[in-house]
C-alpha positions in Angstrom: -11.8 -7.5 3.7 -9.3 -5.5 1.5 -5.9 -6.5 0.5 -3.3 -4.8 -1.4 0.4 -6.6 -2.2 3.4 -4.3 -2.5 6.9 -5.2 -3.4 9.7 -2.8 -2.4 13.2 -3.8 -2.8 15.2 -3.0 0.0 12.3 -4.0 2.7 14.6 -6.7 4.1 16.2 -4.1 5.9 15.4 -4.0 9.6 15.2 -0.3 9.9 13.2 -0.1 6.8 10.6 -2.6 8.6 10.7 -0.2 11.8 10.0 2.8 9.4 7.0 1.2 7.8 5.6 0.4 11.1 5.9 3.9 12.2 4.2 5.1 9.1 1.3 2.6 9.3 0.8 3.5 12.6 -0.8 6.6 11.7 -3.9 4.7 10.4 -5.0 2.6 13.2 -7.5 0.5 11.2 -4.9 -0.5 8.8 -3.2 -3.7 9.2 0.1 -5.0 7.4 2.4 -7.9 7.4 6.2 -7.8 5.8 7.5 -10.9 4.1 11.3 -9.7 4.4 12.5 -12.8 2.3 10.8 -11.5 -0.7 10.5 -7.5 -0.2 6.9 -7.7 0.2 4.2 -5.8 2.3 0.5 -6.9 2.6 -2.0 -4.1 3.5 -5.3 -5.6 5.1 -8.2 -3.4 6.3 -12.0 -4.1 6.7 -13.2 -0.9 5.0 -11.5 0.9 2.1 -9.7 3.4 4.4 -6.7 4.1 2.2 -6.3 4.2 -1.7 -3.5 2.7 -3.8 -1.9 5.8 -4.1 -1.6 6.4 -0.4 -0.3 2.7 0.2 2.5 3.5 -2.3 2.9 6.9 -0.5 3.7 5.2 2.6 6.4 3.1 1.0 7.9 5.9 -0.9 8.0 7.9 2.2 10.2 5.4 3.9 12.6 5.6 0.9 11.7 2.8 -1.2 10.3 2.3 -4.6 7.0 0.5 -4.4 5.3 -2.0 -7.1 1.7 -3.2 -6.7 1.6 -7.0 -7.0 -1.7 -8.4 -8.4 -5.1 -6.9 -8.8 -6.0 -3.7 -6.9 -9.7 -3.7 -5.5 -11.9 -1.2 -7.5 -12.7 0.2 -4.1 -9.0 1.1 -3.6 -8.6 3.0 -6.9 -8.0 6.6 -6.4 -8.9 9.6 -8.7 -12.0 10.4 -10.4 -13.8 7.9 -13.2 -13.9 9.3 -16.6 -17.2 9.6 -18.4 -17.7 9.9 -22.0 -18.4 13.7 -23.4 -21.9 14.1 -24.6 -22.3 15.0 -28.2 
């Protein structure tokens, strides 16, 4: 299982929680839990179906500024890996 924890100030607002639910609903295999006392959302998935950038985008889409809490599993990192140039 893969987990990603995101802090987003303002997530205590019930309308933001509803908006978040609507956005997450577009990813049927993505589960989430909201800790509205601490403005946290926990994303859970069995397979790496979204990247950390997509998760942050979901939170930005509802008008909040997200910050990742803790370590991001390497499978959820997006972008390409860099390699040394051959000389």
